[in-house]
C-alpha positions as a Markdown table, in Angstrom:
| # | Residue | x | y | z |
|---|---|---|---|---|
| 1 | Met | 163.9 | 81.6 | 110.7 |
| 2 | Ser | 160.9 | 83.4 | 108.8 |
| 3 | Ser | 158.6 | 85.9 | 110.2 |
| 4 | Ala | 155.2 | 83.7 | 109.8 |
| 5 | Ala | 157.1 | 81.4 | 112.7 |
| 6 | Ser | 158.0 | 84.7 | 115.0 |
| 7 | Val | 158.2 | 83.0 | 118.4 |
| 8 | Asp | 155.9 | 85.0 | 120.3 |
| 9 | Arg | 153.2 | 83.2 | 118.6 |
| 10 | Phe | 153.3 | 80.0 | 120.5 |
| 11 | Val | 150.5 | 79.3 | 123.1 |
| 12 | Pro | 152.0 | 78.5 | 126.1 |
| 13 | Leu | 151.3 | 74.8 | 127.3 |
| 14 | Ala | 149.3 | 76.2 | 131.1 |
| 15 | Asp | 147.3 | 78.3 | 128.5 |
| 16 | Trp | 145.3 | 76.1 | 127.7 |
| 17 | Leu | 145.9 | 72.5 | 128.8 |
| 18 | Ser | 146.0 | 70.9 | 132.0 |
| 19 | Leu | 150.0 | 70.2 | 133.7 |
| 20 | His | 151.1 | 68.1 | 136.2 |
| 21 | Gln | 153.9 | 69.6 | 138.2 |
| 22 | Gly | 154.5 | 71.8 | 135.2 |
| 23 | Leu | 155.0 | 69.1 | 133.0 |
| 24 | Leu | 152.4 | 67.9 | 130.0 |
| 25 | Leu | 152.2 | 64.2 | 130.0 |
| 26 | Val | 150.6 | 62.6 | 126.8 |
| 27 | Ala | 150.2 | 58.6 | 127.0 |
| 28 | Gly | 147.9 | 56.0 | 125.5 |
| 29 | Pro | 148.2 | 53.0 | 123.1 |
| 30 | Cys | 149.8 | 52.9 | 120.2 |
| 31 | Ser | 147.0 | 52.3 | 117.7 |
| 32 | Val | 143.6 | 51.7 | 118.6 |
| 33 | Glu | 142.7 | 47.9 | 118.3 |
| 34 | Ser | 139.1 | 47.9 | 119.6 |
| 35 | Phe | 136.8 | 49.9 | 121.9 |
| 36 | Asp | 137.0 | 47.8 | 125.0 |
| 37 | Gln | 140.8 | 47.9 | 124.6 |
| 38 | Leu | 140.8 | 51.8 | 123.9 |
| 39 | Gln | 138.0 | 52.5 | 127.0 |
| 40 | Asn | 140.6 | 49.9 | 129.5 |
| 41 | Thr | 143.6 | 51.8 | 128.9 |
| 42 | Ala | 142.1 | 55.4 | 128.8 |
| 43 | Arg | 140.1 | 54.4 | 131.9 |
| 44 | Gln | 143.4 | 53.1 | 133.8 |
| 45 | Leu | 145.1 | 56.3 | 132.9 |
| 46 | Ala | 142.9 | 58.5 | 134.0 |
| 47 | His | 142.4 | 57.1 | 137.1 |
| 48 | Thr | 146.6 | 57.7 | 137.7 |
| 49 | Gly | 145.4 | 62.0 | 137.6 |
| 50 | Leu | 148.4 | 62.2 | 136.0 |
| 51 | Val | 147.6 | 62.2 | 132.1 |
| 52 | Ser | 147.2 | 65.9 | 130.2 |
| 53 | Val | 146.1 | 64.2 | 126.5 |
| 54 | Leu | 144.9 | 60.6 | 125.6 |
| 55 | Arg | 146.9 | 60.3 | 122.5 |
| 56 | Ala | 145.9 | 56.9 | 120.2 |
| 57 | Gly | 146.8 | 55.6 | 116.8 |
| 58 | Val | 143.9 | 56.0 | 114.4 |
| 59 | Trp | 146.0 | 55.4 | 111.3 |
| 60 | Lys | 149.3 | 53.6 | 111.6 |
| 61 | Pro | 151.6 | 53.8 | 108.6 |
| 62 | Arg | 153.5 | 51.0 | 108.9 |
| 63 | Ser | 156.5 | 50.0 | 106.6 |
| 64 | Arg | 155.4 | 46.6 | 105.0 |
| 65 | Pro | 152.4 | 45.4 | 103.4 |
| 66 | Gly | 149.7 | 43.3 | 105.4 |
| 67 | Gln | 150.3 | 44.5 | 108.8 |
| 68 | Phe | 147.9 | 46.0 | 111.0 |
| 69 | Glu | 147.2 | 49.4 | 110.0 |
| 70 | Gly | 144.5 | 50.2 | 112.7 |
| 71 | Val | 140.8 | 50.3 | 112.5 |
| 72 | Gly | 141.0 | 54.1 | 110.9 |
| 73 | Ser | 138.0 | 56.7 | 110.9 |
| 74 | Glu | 135.8 | 54.1 | 113.0 |
| 75 | Ala | 137.7 | 54.8 | 115.8 |
| 76 | Leu | 136.6 | 58.6 | 116.1 |
| 77 | Pro | 133.7 | 58.2 | 117.8 |
| 78 | Trp | 135.2 | 56.0 | 120.1 |
| 79 | Leu | 137.0 | 58.5 | 121.1 |
| 80 | Ser | 134.5 | 61.0 | 121.5 |
| 81 | Arg | 132.6 | 58.9 | 124.0 |
| 82 | Ile | 136.1 | 58.1 | 125.9 |
| 83 | Arg | 136.8 | 62.0 | 126.3 |
| 84 | Ala | 133.4 | 62.0 | 127.6 |
| 85 | Gly | 133.9 | 59.8 | 130.1 |
| 86 | Thr | 137.1 | 60.3 | 131.2 |
| 87 | Gly | 137.4 | 64.8 | 130.8 |
| 88 | Leu | 140.8 | 63.5 | 128.7 |
| 89 | Pro | 141.4 | 65.4 | 125.7 |
| 90 | Val | 142.0 | 63.1 | 122.7 |
| 91 | Ala | 145.0 | 63.5 | 120.1 |
| 92 | Val | 145.4 | 61.9 | 116.9 |
| 93 | Glu | 148.2 | 61.1 | 114.2 |
| 94 | Ala | 147.0 | 62.7 | 110.9 |
| 95 | Ala | 149.0 | 61.7 | 108.0 |
| 96 | Arg | 147.2 | 62.8 | 105.2 |
| 97 | Pro | 145.2 | 66.1 | 104.8 |
| 98 | Asp | 141.3 | 63.8 | 104.6 |
| 99 | His | 142.6 | 62.2 | 108.2 |
| 100 | Ala | 143.3 | 65.8 | 109.8 |
| 101 | Glu | 139.2 | 66.8 | 107.8 |
| 102 | Leu | 138.2 | 63.8 | 109.7 |
| 103 | Cys | 139.3 | 65.0 | 112.7 |
| 104 | Leu | 137.8 | 68.1 | 112.6 |
| 105 | Glu | 134.8 | 66.8 | 111.7 |
| 106 | His | 134.5 | 64.5 | 115.3 |
| 107 | Gly | 135.5 | 67.3 | 117.4 |
| 108 | Ile | 139.2 | 65.8 | 117.7 |
| 109 | Asp | 141.2 | 68.0 | 120.2 |
| 110 | Ile | 145.1 | 67.9 | 118.8 |
| 111 | Ile | 146.3 | 66.1 | 115.9 |
| 112 | Trp | 149.9 | 65.0 | 115.5 |
| 113 | Leu | 152.1 | 64.8 | 112.5 |
| 114 | Gly | 154.4 | 61.4 | 113.0 |
| 115 | Ala | 157.9 | 61.5 | 111.4 |
| 116 | Arg | 157.1 | 60.0 | 108.3 |
| 117 | Thr | 154.8 | 63.2 | 107.8 |
| 118 | Thr | 157.9 | 65.7 | 108.6 |
| 119 | Val | 159.6 | 64.8 | 106.3 |
| 120 | Asn | 157.6 | 65.3 | 103.4 |
| 121 | Pro | 157.1 | 69.3 | 103.1 |
| 122 | Phe | 154.7 | 68.4 | 100.2 |
| 123 | Met | 152.3 | 66.4 | 102.9 |
| 124 | Val | 153.0 | 68.8 | 105.6 |
| 125 | Gln | 151.6 | 71.8 | 103.1 |
| 126 | Glu | 148.4 | 69.6 | 102.3 |
| 127 | Ile | 147.6 | 69.4 | 106.0 |
| 128 | Ala | 148.5 | 72.8 | 107.0 |
| 129 | Asn | 145.4 | 73.7 | 104.0 |
| 130 | Ala | 143.3 | 71.1 | 105.2 |
| 131 | Ile | 143.3 | 72.4 | 108.6 |
| 132 | Arg | 143.7 | 76.4 | 107.9 |
| 133 | Gly | 142.1 | 78.9 | 109.8 |
| 134 | Thr | 140.6 | 76.1 | 112.0 |
| 135 | Gly | 143.2 | 77.0 | 115.0 |
| 136 | Met | 143.6 | 73.3 | 115.4 |
| 137 | Pro | 146.2 | 72.1 | 117.8 |
| 138 | Val | 149.1 | 70.0 | 116.5 |
| 139 | Met | 151.8 | 68.1 | 117.6 |
| 140 | Ile | 154.4 | 67.7 | 115.5 |
| 141 | Lys | 157.1 | 64.9 | 115.6 |
| 142 | Asn | 160.9 | 65.4 | 114.2 |
| 143 | Pro | 161.5 | 64.1 | 110.9 |
| 144 | Val | 162.6 | 60.4 | 110.9 |
| 145 | Ser | 165.8 | 61.9 | 109.4 |
| 146 | Pro | 168.1 | 64.1 | 111.7 |
| 147 | Asp | 167.3 | 67.5 | 109.5 |
| 148 | Leu | 166.5 | 70.5 | 111.7 |
| 149 | Arg | 165.4 | 72.6 | 108.7 |
| 150 | Leu | 162.4 | 70.2 | 108.0 |
| 151 | Trp | 161.4 | 70.1 | 111.3 |
| 152 | Thr | 161.0 | 73.8 | 111.8 |
| 153 | Gly | 159.9 | 74.2 | 108.6 |
| 154 | Ala | 156.9 | 72.0 | 109.2 |
| 155 | Ile | 156.3 | 73.7 | 112.4 |
| 156 | Glu | 156.3 | 77.2 | 110.3 |
| 157 | Arg | 153.9 | 75.9 | 107.6 |
| 158 | Ile | 151.7 | 74.9 | 110.5 |
| 159 | Leu | 151.7 | 78.4 | 112.1 |
| 160 | Met | 151.1 | 80.3 | 108.5 |
| 161 | Ala | 147.8 | 78.0 | 108.9 |
| 162 | Gly | 146.9 | 80.3 | 111.7 |
| 163 | Ser | 147.7 | 77.2 | 114.6 |
| 164 | Asn | 149.8 | 78.5 | 117.0 |
| 165 | Lys | 149.0 | 76.0 | 119.7 |
| 166 | Ile | 152.1 | 73.7 | 118.2 |
| 167 | Ile | 153.8 | 71.2 | 120.5 |
| 168 | Ala | 157.2 | 69.7 | 119.5 |
| 169 | Ile | 157.8 | 66.1 | 120.0 |
| 170 | His | 161.1 | 64.4 | 120.0 |
| 171 | Arg | 161.2 | 60.9 | 118.8 |
| 172 | Gly | 164.8 | 60.2 | 118.0 |
| 173 | Phe | 166.1 | 59.4 | 114.1 |
| 174 | Gln | 166.7 | 56.8 | 112.1 |
| 175 | Thr | 170.5 | 56.7 | 111.0 |
| 176 | His | 173.5 | 53.9 | 110.3 |
| 177 | Gln | 174.6 | 54.1 | 114.0 |
| 178 | Lys | 173.9 | 50.9 | 115.9 |
| 179 | Thr | 172.8 | 51.2 | 120.0 |
| 180 | Val | 170.4 | 49.8 | 122.3 |
| 181 | Tyr | 168.0 | 52.1 | 121.3 |
| 182 | Arg | 165.2 | 52.0 | 118.8 |
| 183 | Asn | 165.9 | 55.4 | 117.2 |
| 184 | Ile | 168.9 | 57.6 | 118.4 |
| 185 | Pro | 168.1 | 60.5 | 120.3 |
| 186 | Ile | 170.9 | 62.9 | 118.9 |
| 187 | Trp | 169.5 | 65.4 | 121.8 |
| 188 | Glu | 171.7 | 68.2 | 119.9 |
| 189 | Ile | 169.1 | 68.5 | 117.1 |
| 190 | Pro | 165.8 | 69.0 | 119.9 |
| 191 | Leu | 168.0 | 71.6 | 121.3 |
| 192 | Gly | 168.6 | 73.5 | 118.4 |
| 193 | Leu | 165.3 | 73.6 | 117.5 |
| 194 | Lys | 164.8 | 75.3 | 121.0 |
| 195 | Ala | 167.4 | 77.5 | 120.5 |
| 196 | Val | 165.7 | 79.1 | 117.1 |
| 197 | Met | 162.1 | 78.6 | 118.8 |
| 198 | Pro | 162.6 | 79.0 | 122.7 |
| 199 | Asp | 158.7 | 79.6 | 123.4 |
| 200 | Leu | 157.7 | 76.4 | 121.5 |
| 201 | Pro | 156.8 | 73.6 | 123.6 |
| 202 | Leu | 159.1 | 70.6 | 123.2 |
| 203 | Ile | 158.4 | 67.1 | 124.8 |
| 204 | Cys | 160.3 | 63.9 | 124.6 |
| 205 | Asp | 158.7 | 60.6 | 123.2 |
| 206 | Pro | 160.9 | 57.9 | 125.2 |
| 207 | Ser | 158.9 | 54.7 | 123.7 |
| 208 | His | 159.9 | 55.7 | 120.3 |
| 209 | Ile | 163.3 | 56.5 | 120.8 |
| 210 | Ala | 164.1 | 53.6 | 123.5 |
| 211 | Gly | 161.9 | 51.0 | 121.4 |
| 212 | Asp | 162.3 | 48.9 | 124.4 |
| 213 | Lys | 160.2 | 49.5 | 127.7 |
| 214 | Arg | 163.6 | 48.6 | 129.3 |
| 215 | Trp | 165.1 | 52.0 | 128.5 |
| 216 | Ile | 162.1 | 54.4 | 128.2 |
| 217 | Ala | 163.2 | 55.5 | 131.9 |
| 218 | Glu | 166.6 | 56.5 | 131.5 |
| 219 | Val | 165.4 | 57.9 | 128.2 |
| 220 | Ala | 162.9 | 60.3 | 130.2 |
| 221 | Lys | 165.1 | 61.4 | 132.7 |
| 222 | Gln | 167.4 | 62.8 | 130.1 |
| 223 | Ser | 164.7 | 64.5 | 128.7 |
| 224 | Met | 163.9 | 66.1 | 132.2 |
| 225 | His | 167.7 | 67.0 | 132.4 |
| 226 | Leu | 167.3 | 68.9 | 129.3 |
| 227 | Gln | 164.5 | 70.4 | 130.9 |
| 228 | Met | 161.9 | 69.2 | 128.3 |
| 229 | Asp | 158.2 | 70.3 | 129.0 |
| 230 | Gly | 156.5 | 66.7 | 129.1 |
| 231 | Leu | 156.3 | 63.4 | 127.9 |
| 232 | Met | 154.4 | 61.3 | 125.3 |
| 233 | Thr | 154.5 | 57.6 | 126.2 |
| 234 | Glu | 152.7 | 54.9 | 124.9 |
| 235 | Thr | 150.5 | 52.6 | 127.2 |
| 236 | His | 148.1 | 49.6 | 126.9 |
| 237 | Tyr | 146.2 | 47.9 | 129.4 |
| 238 | Lys | 148.0 | 44.4 | 128.0 |
| 239 | Pro | 151.2 | 45.2 | 126.2 |
| 240 | Ser | 152.1 | 41.8 | 125.3 |
| 241 | Glu | 148.9 | 41.7 | 123.3 |
| 242 | Ala | 149.2 | 44.9 | 121.1 |
| 243 | Arg | 148.7 | 44.5 | 117.6 |
| 244 | Thr | 151.7 | 47.1 | 117.2 |
| 245 | Asp | 155.3 | 47.9 | 118.9 |
| 246 | Pro | 154.3 | 45.7 | 122.3 |
| 247 | Glu | 157.9 | 46.0 | 123.4 |
| 248 | Gln | 157.9 | 49.6 | 123.9 |
| 249 | Gln | 154.2 | 49.9 | 125.3 |
| 250 | Ile | 154.0 | 50.1 | 129.3 |
| 251 | Thr | 150.9 | 49.4 | 131.3 |
| 252 | Pro | 149.1 | 52.7 | 132.9 |
| 253 | Gly | 150.4 | 51.5 | 136.4 |
| 254 | Glu | 154.0 | 51.1 | 135.0 |
| 255 | Phe | 153.5 | 54.5 | 133.4 |
| 256 | Arg | 152.4 | 56.2 | 137.0 |
| 257 | Asp | 155.0 | 54.7 | 138.5 |
| 258 | Leu | 157.6 | 56.3 | 136.0 |
| 259 | Val | 156.2 | 59.7 | 136.0 |
| 260 | Glu | 156.2 | 59.3 | 140.2 |
| 261 | Arg | 160.3 | 58.5 | 140.2 |
| 262 | Leu | 161.2 | 61.0 | 137.4 |
| 263 | Leu | 159.2 | 63.8 | 139.9 |
| 264 | Lys | 161.3 | 62.7 | 142.5 |
| 265 | Trp | 164.6 | 62.6 | 140.8 |
| 266 | Lys | 163.5 | 66.1 | 139.5 |
| 267 | Gly | 162.0 | 67.7 | 142.8 |
| 268 | Ser | 165.8 | 66.7 | 143.8 |
| 269 | Glu | 167.7 | 68.2 | 141.0 |
| 270 | Thr | 165.6 | 71.4 | 141.4 |
| 271 | Gly | 167.7 | 72.0 | 144.9 |
| 272 | Met | 171.0 | 71.8 | 143.5 |
| 273 | Ser | 169.8 | 74.5 | 140.6 |
| 274 | His | 171.1 | 77.5 | 141.9 |
| 275 | Ser | 174.6 | 75.8 | 142.2 |
| 276 | Leu | 174.1 | 74.8 | 138.7 |
| 277 | Glu | 173.2 | 78.1 | 137.3 |
| 278 | Ser | 176.4 | 79.6 | 139.0 |
| 279 | Leu | 178.4 | 77.2 | 137.1 |
| 280 | Arg | 177.0 | 77.8 | 134.2 |
| 281 | Arg | 177.5 | 81.6 | 134.3 |
| 282 | Glu | 181.2 | 81.0 | 135.2 |
| 283 | Ile | 181.2 | 78.7 | 131.7 |
| 284 | Asp | 179.8 | 81.6 | 129.7 |
| 285 | Glu | 182.2 | 83.8 | 130.8 |
| 286 | Cys | 185.0 | 81.1 | 130.0 |
| 287 | Asp | 183.5 | 80.7 | 126.4 |
| 288 | Gln | 183.5 | 84.2 | 126.2 |
| 289 | Lys | 187.1 | 84.2 | 126.6 |
| 290 | Leu | 187.5 | 81.7 | 124.6 |
| 291 | Leu | 186.1 | 83.5 | 121.6 |
| 292 | Glu | 187.9 | 85.9 | 122.1 |
| 293 | Leu | 191.2 | 84.2 | 122.1 |
| 294 | Leu | 190.0 | 83.0 | 119.1 |
| 295 | Ala | 189.5 | 85.9 | 117.3 |
| 296 | Ser | 193.0 | 86.8 | 118.6 |
| 297 | Arg | 194.4 | 83.8 | 117.2 |
| 298 | Leu | 193.4 | 84.2 | 113.4 |
| 299 | Ser | 194.1 | 88.0 | 113.6 |
| 300 | Leu | 197.7 | 86.8 | 113.9 |
| 301 | Ser | 197.4 | 83.8 | 111.3 |
| 302 | Arg | 196.0 | 86.4 | 109.1 |
| 303 | Glu | 199.2 | 88.9 | 109.7 |
| 304 | Ala | 201.7 | 85.6 | 109.5 |
| 305 | Gly | 200.0 | 85.1 | 106.0 |
| 306 | Arg | 200.9 | 88.3 | 104.7 |
| 307 | Ile | 204.6 | 88.0 | 105.6 |
| 308 | Lys | 204.6 | 84.7 | 103.9 |
| 309 | Arg | 203.0 | 86.6 | 100.9 |
| 310 | Lys | 205.6 | 89.3 | 100.9 |
| 311 | Gln | 208.4 | 86.5 | 101.3 |
| 312 | Gly | 206.6 | 84.1 | 98.4 |
| 313 | Ala | 206.6 | 81.4 | 100.6 |
| 314 | Asp | 203.7 | 78.9 | 100.6 |
| 315 | Ile | 200.9 | 79.0 | 102.9 |
| 316 | Leu | 201.1 | 75.2 | 103.8 |
| 317 | Gln | 203.9 | 74.6 | 105.9 |
| 318 | Pro | 204.1 | 71.0 | 107.4 |
| 319 | Gly | 206.9 | 71.0 | 108.8 |
| 320 | Arg | 205.8 | 73.9 | 111.1 |
| 321 | Gln | 202.4 | 72.3 | 111.6 |
| 322 | Gln | 204.0 | 69.1 | 112.5 |
| 323 | Asp | 205.9 | 70.8 | 115.5 |
| 324 | Leu | 202.7 | 72.8 | 116.3 |
| 325 | Phe | 201.1 | 69.4 | 117.2 |
| 326 | Ala | 204.0 | 68.2 | 119.1 |
| 327 | Asp | 204.0 | 70.9 | 121.4 |
| 328 | Arg | 200.4 | 71.6 | 121.7 |
| 329 | Gln | 200.0 | 67.8 | 122.5 |
| 330 | Gln | 202.9 | 68.0 | 125.2 |
| 331 | Arg | 201.3 | 70.9 | 127.0 |
| 332 | Ala | 197.5 | 69.4 | 126.7 |
| 333 | Arg | 198.9 | 66.3 | 128.3 |
| 334 | Val | 200.2 | 68.3 | 131.3 |
| 335 | Leu | 197.0 | 70.3 | 131.5 |
| 336 | Gly | 194.6 | 66.7 | 131.4 |
| 337 | Leu | 193.3 | 67.5 | 128.1 |
| 338 | Asp | 192.3 | 64.2 | 126.1 |
| 339 | Pro | 194.5 | 64.2 | 123.3 |
| 340 | Gly | 191.7 | 63.1 | 120.7 |
| 341 | Phe | 189.9 | 65.9 | 121.4 |
| 342 | Val | 193.2 | 68.4 | 121.3 |
| 343 | Glu | 193.8 | 66.8 | 118.5 |
| 344 | Arg | 190.6 | 67.5 | 116.6 |
| 345 | Leu | 190.5 | 71.1 | 118.0 |
| 346 | Leu | 194.0 | 71.7 | 116.4 |
| 347 | Thr | 193.3 | 70.1 | 113.3 |
| 348 | Leu | 189.8 | 72.9 | 112.8 |
| 349 | Leu | 192.2 | 75.7 | 114.1 |
| 350 | His | 195.0 | 74.8 | 111.4 |
| 351 | Glu | 192.3 | 74.6 | 108.6 |
| 352 | Glu | 190.4 | 78.2 | 109.5 |
| 353 | Ser | 193.9 | 79.7 | 109.6 |
| 354 | Val | 194.9 | 78.0 | 106.0 |
| 355 | Ala | 191.4 | 79.2 | 105.1 |
| 356 | Val | 191.9 | 82.4 | 106.1 |
| 357 | Gln | 195.3 | 83.1 | 104.8 |
| 358 | Ser | 194.1 | 81.9 | 101.4 |
| 359 | Leu | 191.1 | 84.2 | 101.4 |
| 360 | Asp | 192.8 | 87.2 | 102.3 |
| 361 | Arg | 195.6 | 85.9 | 99.7 |
| 362 | Glu | 192.9 | 86.0 | 96.8 |
| 363 | Arg | 191.7 | 89.3 | 97.9 |
| 364 | Arg | 194.9 | 91.2 | 97.7 |
| 365 | Ser | 196.3 | 89.8 | 94.7 |
| 366 | Lys | 192.8 | 90.9 | 92.5 |
| 367 | Gln | 193.7 | 94.9 | 94.2 |
């Protein structure tokens, strides 16, 4: 990660937003359809007392022409009126630099970059240039493709523009894999983001991952289990009448019930945290021992390769490989290990041993 994206530059959520039991809860309609629709939804959400930020799609990027693309900049004054009435900060998706400029003009509190924008470094840079020096808070969704570098790159570009109130949003990825979800979570990628930017606030968008209100709760629960910092949920006071993504929007009442169930579950999980931390420490110790054993094994493989070279023997010895695999598989069964996992592990170890011996032989031949 570049020095421009130093993790100590992210402003903690609690320093600039209201949280509910430590969680950032963003909710609102997928798209703004009318003032009445926005006002009804916002008032009901505010009445729950749970919402940190009201989200609203003003410009809607659509896959095909002729679909509803939002009411556009006409909705920005509506959001200002509703913020005054509810006290909720408002967030709008900015897909182009002129969108960001209009949001600045109308005093929008937060902009977010959608998945289709994050995947395009040129557009991210143009938006970063548009907000440069303003300190505009930005939420950044993961790119549509499962590419961690694109996600971190977008975050770095916004940081370099002088905005350090940044929130990453995990909304899933488009792949060829087919599941019940609209977008595949691939939880390893947001966890990878936290590994390189541990102080970056990270929330989950269960609506876009699920694509269907039936699966929102289980996605949200998994994100809480992974200690994400909150949720961004699409809500509509009449989801069945929504002009975009009606199947993945929930009512403000359903949003309230979802959050209350999650908080109850999260509270019960906290009681198990001490034993969980103890187990994690033991896992860390096992991993350290495992790494030391792997280093020793590869060192022995390197020495075996040197003996083969002196004897004029080939590095690859299929008979030895077959015997080794058969023996280790038998031992694995006794230990109750999954044979498929052990086979994959042995294959990786064999490939690395061959690579180590080949590299050592090539180096010595040049001496």
